[in-house]
N, C-alpha and C positions, 0 to 999 in steps of 0.2 A: 214598878219594882216586882221581881220575880218572887213567888211565894215557894214553899217546899213541893207543893204540888206540881206547879209549872216546871220547877227545875227537874223533878222526877220524869215528868212527861217528855222533857228535852232530852235527858240522858237516854230515855227509852227509845226516842225516835233516832237518835245518833247510833244507838247500839244496833238498832234495826237495820238502819242504812249500812253500817259497817259489816253487818253480818250478811246482808245481801250481796254486798261486793265481795266479800270473802267466799261466798258461794259461787260466784261467776267464774266459769272456766273457759279458757280460750285456747284452742289447739289448732295447728296447722299441719297438713300433709302435703309435701312437694314431690311430684312425680314427673316423668319425661316420657310422654307417648312419642313425640316427634322432634327429638333433640335435632336431628338433621335439619329441621325447618325453623329451630331457634325458639322453641316453645317450652315452657313450664307450665305444669298443671297445678293449680293451688286449690286445696280444699281448706277451709277455714270453718271451724266448728265452735259455736258459743252456746254455752248452756248456763242457765240460772239468771239470765238477764231478762226480766219480765217487763216488756214495755210495749206500748202500741206500735211503736216502730224503732229501728235500731239504725243509725248512721254509721258506715265504716269509711274510713279515710286512708288514703295512701299519701305518704310524704311527697312534697314536690321538689325537694333537694336532699342532699345528703351532706351531714356535717363533715367539715374539713375540705369541702369543695363548694365555694361560695358563688353559686349560680342556681337559679330556680331552672330545674331541667325537665319539669313536668312529666314525672314518671308515670303518671296515669295514662298518659297517652298510648302506652303499650298494652294496656288492658283490654281483653276481649271476652266476650261470651259471659258476662258477669250474670249470674243468676242464683236464686236462693230458695230453699224449702224451710218451712217452719212447722214443727211437729209432724215432718215427713210429707207435708203437702207444699207443692209449688206456690209461691206467694208473689205479690207484685213488688217490683223493684223499680225505683226511680233515681235517676242521677240527678242531685239537688244542688251541686256545685262541682267544679271542674275536676276535683279529686275525691268526691263524696258521693256515696251510694246510699239510698234509703231502703231499708228492708222492711215492708210492712208485715210485721210478725205477729201482730195481734195477740200480744202477751204469751205467746207460745215460749216454753222454757228451753227448747232445743232449737237452734238455727244452724242449718248448713248452707254455706256459700261456697259457691264454685266460679273460678275465673282462670283465664289463661294469661299468661305474660310473653310476649314476643321480646326477645333478647338478643341483640345482634349489634352491640357497640362495644368494640374493644377499648377498655380504659379500666383503670383501677377503681372507678367510682360508679360504674354502670353494669348491670347484669349482662352476661354473655353466655350463650348456649351453642354448642354444635355437636356433632357426632362423637367428639373426643372428650369433651368435658363440659361441665356447667359451673359457671362462677356466679354465685347468687350474692350480690349486693343488696342488702335486706331492705333498704329504702325503696328499691324499685321491684321488690317481690312481694312484701307483706303489706297488710292494712291493720288498722287498729280501730276498735269501737270508739266512738267520739267521746271524748271526756275520760277515757280510761288508759291513758298513757302509762300510768303507774301500775296496771294490773299485769300478773305474770302470765307467761304463755308456754306452750310447748311446741316443739317443731319436730315432725318425723320426716326424715328424707328417705324417699324410695328411688335409690339410683337406677338408672337405665340398665338394661340387662347385661351389658358389656363393661359395665363399671363396678368397681369393687371397694372404693374408699371414699369417706367424707373427712374433710379437715375443716374444723371451726374453733373458735374460742368460746363457744357457748358450753355450758356445763352438761356433760351427758346424763340421761336418766338411767339409772341403775336397772339393769335387767332387760332393757329394750334397745334393741339394735338400732343405730343411726337415728337416735331420738334424743332431743336436748331441750333444756329448759332455760328460760330467762326470767329473771325477777321482775322485769318490767319492760316496756317496749323501747325505752332509751337504750337498755342492753341488747335487746334483739337487733335494733336498727344500727348498732355499733359492733356486730358480730358477722362479717362476712363468711360465707361457706363455699368451699371448694369441694366439687363432687366429680369423680373420675377415677383414674389410675395414676394419680400423682405419685411421684417419688418422695418419700418421706423419710427424714433423718432427724436425730435430736442431739442437742449437746446441753450441758448444764453450765450456768455462769451466774454468779452472784446469788446462789442458792435457789435460782429459778430454773425449771425445766422449759427448755426452748424447742419447738418443733419447727422445721422447714418443709414446706410441702412444694415441691418443684413440679410445675406443668411446662410441657413444650420440649423437654430434652434440654441438651446443651453440653458443653464441654467443661462442666464444672468439677471440681475435686471436692467431694464431700468431706473428706477429712481435713483439708486444708480450710474450708469454710468453717467447719466446727471450731477450729482453733481461733481463726481470725475474727469471726462473728463474736465469739466469746470475749475476745479482748475489748471490743467495742462496747459491749453490754457492761463489762466490769469498769471501764472507765467512766461511762455515763452514770452507773449506779454510785461511783464514788463522789460525784458532784453533789447528789442529792442526799446521799446518806442511807438511803433505803430503796429498795425495789417494790413497787406496789403489787405485784403480782406473784402467783406461785407457778403459773404456766403462762407462755406466750407463744403465739404462732406466727411465723412469716409464710404468707402465701405468695409465691413467686412464679410469675407468668413469664416464660422465655419465649421470645418472638425472634423472627429474623432480624428485626430492629425494635427495641422496646426500651422503655423508660418510664419514669414517674412512679409515685407511691401515694397511699393514702393511709393515714393513721387511724387506729382503732383503740379501744381502751385496753385490750390485751391481745392485740394482733395488728398486722398490717399487710396490705397488699402492695407487692412491687412489681414493676415491669423491667424486664431486663433483656438483653441481647444474647441469645442463646449460645453463640459461638465466639464471645468476646471474653470469657472468663480467663482464657490463657493468654491474653495481652495484658501488658501493665495498665494501660489506660483503662481498658474494659474491666478488669478486676477491681482497680482502685475506685472506678466509677460506681461499681456495684457496693462495695464497701462503704463508700461515701453515702449512696443512698440508704443503706442499712443504719448507718450513723444518724442520718437526718430524721428517718421515720421512727426510729426506736426513741430517739430524744423527745419526740411528741408524746411518749408515755407520760411524762411530766409536764412539758411545756405545751399547753393546749388542752390536753385531756384532764389534767388535773390542775395544774397552774394555768388558769384560763381567765380570759376576759370576762367580765360579769355578763355580757350579752350572750355568750356563747353557753347557755345552759342556765335553767331549764330550756330546751329548745322549742321553738314554734316552727313545726314541720309544715305549716301551711303557707308561710310567708318568709321573706328575707330576715335575717337575723343581724342587724347592723352593729358593727363595732368599729373603733378608730385604732384598735390595738393589734391588728395583724402583723404590724411591723415587729413586735415582739414574738408572737405566735409563731410566724413563719420566717421572719428576717433573722432572728436570734438564733433560730434552729439552723438555718443555713450557716451562719456564723460558726455555731457549735460543731457542726459537721467538720469544719476544717479543724477546729481545736482537737476533736476526739481522733481524727485521722493522724494528726501529729503525735498526740499523747499516747495513741496505741502503737506507734511506731511505724506507720505505713508511710509517712511523709517526714522528710528532715526539716530542719529549722528554716533553711533557705526556701524550700518549697512552701512551707507554711507561710512564711512573710510575703512571698511572691503571689501566692494565691489570693491572699488578702488584698494586696496591691492592685491585683487584676480585678477583684470584686469592686474596688473604689473606682477604677477606671471604667467599668461598665456604666456606673452611674454617671460620672463625669461626661461620658461620651453619648449618653441618651438625652436628647435635647428636652424631652418631657420632664426630666428630673428638675428643670428650673421653673416648671409651671404647676407641679403637683406635689404636695407635701406627702410625707409618709402617712400621717393620720388620715388625709384625704384619699390617699390610694387604697388604704384599709377600707374606709367607709364605701368607696365607690367600687369595691371588688365585684359587687353585684351587677353592676352596669357597665363596667370597663374592663376589669382585670381578666375576666373569662370571656369577654366579648371583644376581642382586639379588631381594629380594623386598620385600613391603610394609613391612618394618621396617628394611631396610638402611640407610636414612639416619639411623637412631636408634642403631645399634650399630656402624657401621663408616665408614670414610672411604676414598676412593680414593687409592692411591700416587701417582696423577698429580697430584692436587690438593695433597696434603699435601707430596709431594716437591718441587713447584714452590715452595711457601713456604719449604721448607728451602734450596732453591737460592738464593733471594733473600737469605735471612738470612745464609747462609754466604758468598756472594759479598761481601756489604757487610761482614762481619766480617774477612775475609781482606784486603780492600782497606784497610779502616780500620787493621787491625793493621799492615800493611806500609807504611802512610803512602802509599798510592797507587801503590806499585811492583808488587804482585802482585794477582792475582784468581783467581776460580774457574776462568778460562780456563787458568791455568797448572797448576793441579791436574788438570784434565781432559787437558791435552796431556801431562803427566808420567805419568799413569796409563795413557794410550793406549800411550805408548812402552814402559812397564813391561811390560804386557800383550804387546806385540809382542816385546819381548826375551825374557821368560820362556816365551812361547809357551803362556799359560795366563791364566785369569781372576784377578780379584782377590777377596781376602777383605774383609769389612767392616773388620777390623783395619788391613789394608794401606791401604784407603782413607783411613780416619782418620789413619793415620800420615803419609800425603801431604799431607792437609789441614794438619796440625799443622807438617809440615817447610816447606811453602810460606808458611804464615802466621806461624811463629815463635811461636805461642802455643798453649796447651792446649786441646782441644775436647772434653775429657771430659764437662764439665758441659753443653755444648751437645748432646752425643750423648744424654746422659740425659734431657734435658728434651724434645727435639724430634724425635729419631729413635726411641729406645726408650721415651720418655714421651708424655705427652699435654698437655703445657703449651700454653696459647695463645701464639701468635706475638707477641713484643714488638715490633710493627711501628714503634711510634714511635720506639724506640731505634735500629733498623736503618735505617730511612729517614733518620733524623736524622743518621747518619753522613755522609750524602750532601747535606745541606741540603735535604731534602724533608720539609715539613711534612705531617702526615696528620690530618684532622679526622674525627670519628665522629658520626653521628647516627643516630637510630632509623629503620628502614626505612619505617615508617607512623606518625610521631609523632602521639600522641593517639589513635590508632584502635584498637579493640579487635581481636583475632583469635581464632579458634576453634582454629587448628591442624590443620584437617581439610580435605581436598579429595576430589573424588570424580568420577564420571562419570555424565552424564544417562541414567536409564532410563525406561522407559515411564510409570512412576507417580510417579518422584521423583528421587533422586540416590543412586547407589551409592557408598558411602565406599571410597575406594581407598588413602588415605594418612592417618595420624595421627601429629602430630610429638610427639616426647618431651617431657613436662612441661607440654604445652599444655592449654588447657581441655579439649579432646576428649579428651586422654590421661588427665587426672586424673579427670574426670567420667564416663568410661566408654564414650565412643563409639568402636565398633569398625570396622576394615575389615571390608567385606561387609555393614554395616548399611544398609539402604535408608531414606533420610531422606524422610518424607511431608510433613512441615510444620515451619516454624519459627515460633514465637510463634503458631500457628494459621494461618499464612500457607502455602498450598501452595507446592511447589517451582516449579511451573508458574506460578502466580500472581506468585511472587518474581522469576521470570525474565522477566516479560512486557515489561519496559521495558529489557532488557539485550540487546545484540547479542553473541552469543558467537562467537569465532573457532574454538573447539574444544569438543567435547563434555565435556573435561576441565576442571573449574573449582575454584576454592577457594571454600569457603563464605563467605569474607570478602568476596567481590565482591557478594554479595546484599545489596540495600538494607536488609532486615530486620536484618541484621547491622551493616552499616556506620553506621546511625544510632543504634546503642547506644553506651554509655560503657564504658570500661575498669572492671571490677568488676561490672557489671549481669549479670543472669541471662537466658540464652536458653533458651526452652522448646523442645525438639526432640522431635518424634514420629517414630518409626522402626518398621520391621519387621525382626526379627532372626530368621532361620530361620522365617519365616511367621508370627511371633508379634508383635502391637503392644506397643510399650513407650514410655515416655516419659522422657526424660533431662533433667536441668537443668545447662547448662553455665555456669559462672561465668567470664566472659570476661576475658582477660589482655591486657597490653600485648604488642606483638610483640617477641620477643627478638632479632629479626635486626637488623643494622646495615648502614649504608652507610659506605664509606671514600672519602674524597675527598683526592687528594695534590696538593699544590701546591709547586712549586719556589721556594725562597726566594731572592729576588733579593739579600738581604743575607748570604747564607751566608759562612762564613769560608774563608779561603784552603784551610785543610785540607779542609773540606766540599767545595769546589769541585774539589779534587784528586780526592777519592773518587768524586764524580759523574761526573768527566771519565773516569776508568778504568772505571767501572762501565758507562757507555754506550758506551764505546770512540769517542767523539767528542770 
């Protein structure tokens, strides 16, 4: 039993520890001596941490992109001084450096980072700009993730701007602060001469930092991006930020996005803003990444925070985090007026067709796809389409069906919107993420019906979507047709080589699969017609082609045999493929003008119009 003296000693000890932590200061300075060679120079200063040695660690992955990327591989020339003197440094783990500081109160660490991978999740530096994806740039003292830090950016001499969601330090140019390393690691930084404009929506100031030029219309973007923000905020009833930043990288061909707590990084095609497909594609990306403000950054699976930056963080719920966000992207584009009702329902029918036409959807469940993101989702190979399915795709289909089931069960009074808002508020109140069981319980509470069978079939199982049933709730008829009626398919595609066509993909249960055509086989001829001759009358947009576009295949009938001469590991072989019908389908959705009042009520609630 503790006596008063013991309790007092414990209190004094804890107070001493807390005071010591409060006195520790961590600061970074990032500069660019050789941006043309793709390097950043990082100086890290730690004061007040009095220990025999200090370990500093770099994350091995970045939240929102579920792959161990080993950012530490790009670190060079790591060295340290303590109390102004050079001290010994030892690497003790793949992402951990130990500084033997001998209880010195001031430690300075210097290292360089090579950054030359263009993506929304990795640092990139050249003579035109620097994109600092923080998990690939900064380190933290071991055990001190919750410590505050400051970051000073020293732009290269020809650069003049810094854009970031970090809080500026008053009176200090290009200097920012983070309350902890979770915030720092979640705040990308754009440095250069980016074109910056802003708009206000839902009471929040939004900045857009455009790098790379492009034919965008700033005034139009301000209006249209604001519409998306307002539609999304309306679902959740509140916007969690006072400031939000879009960092947009415009390339000759670009795409993709990565969400952050009060910002996002988007990839776009610089000269596609003036086309309908390009412009809507960009707005759809905005809608997707902005929705992550709630879904995944705050309404999150319990495994995704606090983060373990050293290892994989496994969850079975990315079908909600990403799949539902893909679904809501369509909803927001319709509700904001960018797509009409026919486009809305047919885009969703197309999403279902993608899953139906992916063989791996029958072998991997949505929950398994989520869990295996670390080993499959971001590491696809030639057989991935045959044994796996994206949690984006399958989750979107689950979102469609779940939404319609809730609306139908509640007679048009509730929808998936109500579930998402309730789960967001629950996570906010409990200050933690949700479990799969909690999400299911909320769906059942909102809908008033049991979802156990639904979970078994579509989330933990691999049943095909009953799209006719669910679309029927809303008075939408869906017709199905073969993707290439009456035409045979081989199920193989490849890339042109010097002497033929190198097989790069074989579809499960196709003629190529059954009769033994392999990836990496080089096709020399088809029915004694060389590949070059077969291609003589075809204009190709890409060296990647399906065998089925070749006239020698197209003129055959289903069930006929195709003679294929190949080289496999330098050895000539001959295969006979018995051609099959195309298993892929097309779905077309039609809004029934004679729908019942109940169906119309479901449709109205579903579309939000």
